[in-house]
N, C-alpha and C positions, 0 to 999 in steps of 0.2 A: 819605780816599781811599787805597786800597791801592796797594802797589808795583806790582802787576800792572796796575792802571788807568793808571798813569803809563807803563808799558811799552807798553800798548795804543796810546796816543797817539804814542809814539815809533816804533812799528812800523807805523803807518799805519791805526790804528783797527780792528784785528782783534778777535778774541773771547778774547784771552788772559785778561783779567780774569775773565770769567764762567767760564772753564775752571779757572783757578787758585783762585778763591775757593770752589770746591766743596770743596776740601781745603786745610788750612793750608799756608802756604808753609814749605818746609823751610829749616832753618838753612843747609844747604849751598848752596841756591839764593841766598839773601840774601848769604852770604859771597862766592860766585862773582861775583855782579853787582857787589858793592862792590869786589872786587879788580880786576875788569875796568875799572871806571870810574876807578880810581886809577892805571892804567898810564900811564907816560910815553909821549908820541907815538912815540919811536923804538922803545920796547919793544913797543908795539902794532903798529907796522909790521913789526918782526922776527917777531912772533907770526903775523901775517897771512900773510907770505911763507912762513914755515915750514909753515903749513897748506895754502896754496893754490898756491904755485909748485911744481907737481907735478914738473916736469922739472928743477928746481933750477938754472935758468939765470940767476937773479937778476932776471927780468922776469916780470910777470904778463901772459900772453897773453889774448886775448878769451875763449877757451874756459875758461881758469882763472878769469877774472873772472866769467863766466856761472855757473860751478859755485859760486863763493862767494856770489853774489847769490841763486841758487836755494836754497842751504842756509840763508842768513840769513832768507829770507822763507818758506821751507817751502811749505805748501799754498797760501798766498796769492800765491805768485810770479806765477801767470798772471793774477791779477785785480788786483793792487796797482798803482795808478798810480805810487806812489813807487818801487816796484821797477823798473818799466819805465823811468822817468825816470833812475834811478840807473844802470841798465845802458846806456842810451843815452849818458849823459854820460861814463861810463867807456869806452865804445866809441870816442867821439870822441877822448878823451885817448889811448887805446891807438893809434889811427890816427896822431895827431900825433907820437907817440913812435916811429913806425916799426914798429908791430905788437905791441909789448909795453911795459908800463909798468915802467921800471927801479926796483928797490928803492932805489937810491941817490937817485933823484929824489924819491921819496916821502919818504924819510928827511930830505933837505934841505928839502923843502917843509914837513914837520912841525916842523922846528926854526925855520923862518923867519919 
């Protein structure tokens, strides 16, 4: 089973495997996935907020979260049940936190 096939399952059953197996996986792709998987939770949290906390207020608003989920799921965003559920769950958390998910809370939860 190829790496892309495993990613297909993780990404909700898309067509990544069929697309990637048409051409050999690049070493850069494999190294990037490996590095990403080895990040510590706080490092991953910091990386995520660096990318998606666009106004730099230390919180991820619903709009920032929606942008992140859209970019993670790409073209499958509108059809993926997993993407929709993820966005709904994050919207509930965002509401519970008063409109934005604080980076400190995510960091503490990751450590916990």
